[in-house]
C-alpha positions as semicolon CSV with decimal commas, in nm:
position;residue;x (nm);y (nm);z (nm)
1;M;2,022;2,289;13,264
2;D;2,213;1,962;13,304
3;E;2,584;1,993;13,366
4;L;2,774;1,994;13,037
5;R;3,097;1,799;13,059
6;I;3,380;1,692;12,833
7;I;3,467;1,324;12,846
8;A;3,759;1,173;12,652
9;G;3,799;1,498;12,465
10;G;3,437;1,510;12,353
11;P;3,122;1,682;12,465
12;C;2,850;1,511;12,662
13;R;2,574;1,602;12,900
14;N;2,552;1,437;13,240
15;S;2,207;1,296;13,296
16;G;2,063;1,267;13,644
17;G;2,387;1,293;13,839
18;D;2,530;0,960;13,726
19;D;2,840;0,919;13,516
20;K;2,664;0,783;13,209
21;C;2,723;1,018;12,920
22;A;2,606;1,001;12,563
23;N;2,856;1,175;12,338
24;G;2,633;1,355;12,094
25;D;2,427;1,613;12,276
26;F;2,533;1,892;12,045
27;K;2,302;1,923;11,750
28;R;2,511;2,092;11,480
29;S;2,866;2,183;11,572
30;A;3,142;2,153;11,826
31;F;3,450;2,375;11,811
32;R;3,751;2,344;12,040
33;L;4,029;2,597;12,080
34;E;4,347;2,445;12,225
35;V;4,608;2,701;12,330
36;H;4,842;2,509;12,561
37;Q;5,154;2,338;12,434
38;T;5,145;2,059;12,693
39;Y;4,853;1,878;12,853
40;T;4,916;1,646;13,145
41;M;4,619;1,413;13,141
42;P;4,635;1,108;13,370
43;T;4,447;0,898;13,114
44;E;4,723;0,967;12,859
45;A;5,024;0,916;13,085
46;D;5,099;0,562;12,966
47;T;5,058;0,634;12,596
48;V;5,264;0,955;12,614
49;R;5,538;0,762;12,796
50;D;5,523;0,487;12,529
51;F;5,540;0,744;12,248
52;L;5,837;0,921;12,406
53;S;6,019;0,590;12,450
54;G;5,987;0,521;12,077
55;A;5,719;0,252;12,094
56;A;5,491;0,193;11,798
57;R;5,140;0,331;11,819
58;P;4,916;0,048;11,942
59;D;4,658;-0,099;11,706
60;G;4,318;0,052;11,776
61;F;4,470;0,354;11,952
62;N;4,188;0,596;12,053
63;A;3,937;0,377;11,868
64;A;3,643;0,472;12,092
65;W;3,702;0,844;12,038
66;H;3,746;0,797;11,663
67;R;3,420;0,603;11,652
68;T;3,250;0,896;11,831
69;I;3,388;1,140;11,573
70;R;3,264;0,918;11,287
71;E;2,918;0,895;11,444
72;H;2,894;1,274;11,469
73;A;3,010;1,315;11,109
74;A;2,763;1,052;10,986
75;A;2,483;1,240;11,164
76;G;2,585;1,566;10,992
77;R;2,739;1,725;11,301
78;T;3,071;1,901;11,255
79;M;3,365;1,881;11,491
80;T;3,638;2,139;11,441
81;R;3,948;2,198;11,645
82;A;4,207;2,475;11,625
83;K;4,538;2,397;11,795
84;V;4,782;2,680;11,863
85;V;5,138;2,556;11,809
86;R;5,485;2,701;11,848
87;Q;5,813;2,556;11,718
88;P;5,995;2,363;11,835
89;L;5,705;2,137;11,921
90;T;5,682;2,017;12,279
91;P;5,706;1,641;12,335
92;Y;5,330;1,644;12,401
93;S;5,256;1,824;12,074
94;R;5,473;1,571;11,888
95;Y;5,264;1,297;12,051
96;L;4,945;1,468;11,931
97;F;5,078;1,512;11,577
98;E;5,201;1,156;11,540
99;W;4,959;0,945;11,744
100;C;4,638;1,139;11,808
101;I;4,544;1,388;11,540
102;P;4,575;1,161;11,233
103;G;4,302;0,931;11,365
104;N;4,081;1,227;11,456
105;V;4,114;1,365;11,102
106;E;4,053;1,023;10,949
107;G;3,738;0,996;11,164
108;G;3,605;1,324;11,028
109;E;3,725;1,597;11,263
110;D;3,838;1,918;11,093
111;Y;4,168;1,971;11,275
112;Q;4,339;2,304;11,212
113;L;4,679;2,434;11,323
114;V;4,752;2,794;11,417
115;D;5,132;2,826;11,409
116;L;5,237;3,131;11,610
117;T;5,609;3,050;11,610
118;D;5,711;3,361;11,418
119;L;5,385;3,552;11,442
120;E;5,224;3,780;11,693
121;N;4,911;3,637;11,851
122;P;4,625;3,770;11,635
123;G;4,407;3,820;11,943
124;L;4,331;3,467;12,056
125;P;4,266;3,412;12,427
126;D;4,490;3,212;12,661
127;Q;4,183;3,001;12,744
128;D;4,093;2,659;12,605
129;F;3,723;2,621;12,536
130;W;3,455;2,421;12,360
131;L;3,183;2,611;12,172
132;F;2,876;2,396;12,107
133;D;2,610;2,488;11,851
134;E;2,734;2,847;11,860
135;S;2,545;2,891;12,187
136;T;2,713;2,705;12,475
137;V;3,067;2,758;12,600
138;V;3,269;2,534;12,829
139;H;3,607;2,655;12,957
140;L;3,876;2,395;13,011
141;N;4,100;2,526;13,288
142;Y;4,459;2,405;13,330
143;R;4,755;2,462;13,559
144;A;5,082;2,583;13,407
145;D;5,206;2,221;13,381
146;G;4,905;2,124;13,168
147;T;4,711;1,944;13,441
148;Q;4,341;2,006;13,407
149;I;4,185;2,190;13,700
150;N;3,823;2,172;13,589
151;R;3,570;2,224;13,313
152;E;3,344;2,520;13,358
153;L;3,013;2,580;13,185
154;T;3,012;2,955;13,144
155;Q;2,701;3,138;13,251
156;E;2,558;3,372;12,989
157;P;2,887;3,426;12,804
158;D;2,933;3,685;12,535
159;I;2,881;3,431;12,255
160;G;2,986;3,694;12,001
161;Q;3,335;3,703;12,153
162;Y;3,371;3,324;12,130
163;L;3,247;3,326;11,771
164;T;3,504;3,597;11,695
165;W;3,782;3,389;11,856
166;R;3,671;3,081;11,663
167;D;3,668;3,271;11,334
168;L;4,003;3,437;11,409
169;A;4,163;3,102;11,488
170;L;4,028;2,944;11,171
171;E;4,133;3,241;10,955
172;S;4,487;3,204;11,092
173;A;4,497;2,825;11,058
174;V;4,602;2,564;10,809
175;P;4,454;2,216;10,796
176;F;4,651;1,950;10,983
177;S;4,667;1,754;10,658
178;A;4,883;2,035;10,511
179;H;5,137;1,986;10,792
């Protein structure tokens, strides 16, 4: 099996050891569970800094990723994300809510929020993951400060457990648009 990787927040399969990726290898669905309140991604450092300084969101912000989402939606593939949040929102979560998520939703991603501020965790893991086509799982591993360590294609995971976590997250969620 080729190495499954996540590039710019989206799934892709590395072909032949080079860095060329075609976002779109999943055939039906991609689900992402996000459990951390802060992500420290080097590619976002400048835009997070700009957001926190009060700058206006740049025209065309995340345009390539939004185009990818639209292409998946046009091809009939679903992209769903469940983001665990706690109040007060971290500066990074505020950045997501104001600059990132609206364009994802507009592009066709079903973005859901699981607010655990005043609730007990319903049984969700402390592990970020992508679930592709209800058959392939990729863990996204982070340090406590939100810096990504690696992405790990799980070997023969208990898919039933990931489906249960997906369903539990979505049952506990509200659409971002209701926020």
